[in-house]
N, C-alpha and C positions, 0 to 999 in steps of 0.2 A: 359381607363386613357389619353389621348393627351388630349383630351376634359377638364380633371380637369385640366391636368397641368396648358393649358394656360386662365381659369378662374383665376388659383392661382397666375400665373402672371399680370393679370389685378388687380386681386385686391388687392397683393404687390403694385406695379405704383401708382395706386388709397388711395393706405394705405398711401406712401411713398408721394407725391404728398398732400395730407391731413396735413399732418404732417409740410412741409416745409411750409405751408400759413397759419398754426395755429402758426408755433413758429417763422416766420419771425421776428416780434417784438425784441423776445430777442435773435438775432443772437451776436447785440454787447455788453449787457454783458455777453455773453455766453464767443464771443472773450474777455473780456474782466479780464475775472474769470479765463478763461483755460492759457494765457498767466502770470498772477497773479501768478496761483497757481506754473506754469511751473517752474517759478521767484526764490519762495520761495523755493520748493523743489530743489534745482542747490544752494539754499543760503543756506542749514544747515536743513529746516524744520522736512524731512523726508512726508513719504507718506499723514502718517492724516492729520500733521502742512500744506501743500498744500493742501488738502482738504477744509482745514477749513478756510485756508486765500483766495481761487481762489471762493469759495461761497461766504464769506464777500465779496469779491470787486465786484462780478457780481449782488450778492442786492445792494450793494450802486451805482452800475451805474444805475443801474434799478432805486432808489429813485431818484436819482439825478435829472436821465432823465425825471419823473416824475414829481417832483416838480419844474424844470425849464418850462419844458410847461406848468404846471399848473398856476406859479407864475409870470413869464417873460409879461412885457409889449409888448415892440416891439413884431410885428408881424415878422420881420425880423431874430430875433433874437429865436423866435419861431420854423423859418423855418429854421435854421439855427441846430437848438437840432436836429431837427426833420429827418433832410437830414442826421444825426451824425447819426441817428436808423435805415434811410431806408437806405443807401450807401452796407453796412454788408449785408443786407438781399439782397440785391438784388445781391451784388457777391454770396453770398451762393443759392441765387434763381439760378444765371447761370451754377453752378457744381453742381448742385441736378442735374438742368433738362437735363447737359451736360450727369452726369453718366448712367443716363435713356436713354436718344434716340443714346448710342453708341454703346447700345446695340440691337438697335433695328434697323438703316438705317446706309449702308455702307460710307453712301455719307459725305464728309465733310463738306460740302458747308449745307443739310439743318441739321446737326447735331449743325451748329453753329446757321442758323438763327433760330433751336427752342430753342436751347441754347438761345440765345439774349428777342426772345417772355419767354420765363423762368423766365429770368432775368425781364425783364418789369415787368410781372402778378404778381410775390413777390413783387417789389417794391411798384410797384400801392397798395398791400395789406396790405402792412405793413405804407406807408404812410396812409391807410385811419386809420386803423388801433391807430397809433400813433397822427393821427389827431381829431379821436376821445376821446382824453385824454385832447383835450383842449375842444370840444364841453361846452358850459355849458347851465344850464337848464332856459327854455322859462321864460319871467315877468310874465306871467301868472301862479300863482303857484294852488292847487288847492284850498285853505284856499280866498284865492284872484276872485272877479268877476270885470269884466270890463265893464267900462261903454257905 
């Protein structure tokens, strides 16, 4: 029974890590959506109105980010947009990793070291996913031949 609990815990940690890496790009839209939804709820929109406003704000943030990365010409501006998406993802990765390792190791120094490693790993993953939005197709498409 103890072995089953250990295996279930390892599976849960692995699932949470996969979830953090998969959803890292959506940290900024989620933050904007939750903040806007809370603001709408405080303004008297009610729960349903706050959810609608939050979802719309998150979708608009994601769409604007995609459009900016796709159509902005200067590379430094694309980098600024990418950093705007990567920074909240790295912060979320730090806190997610810290939440996991504080239950696994007593040393605060090692907790911080693993948390920083988790933040860097999630930040790099988010950057690669955002940079994948910039990728353009190669000049040779299936209908064209090279000389």
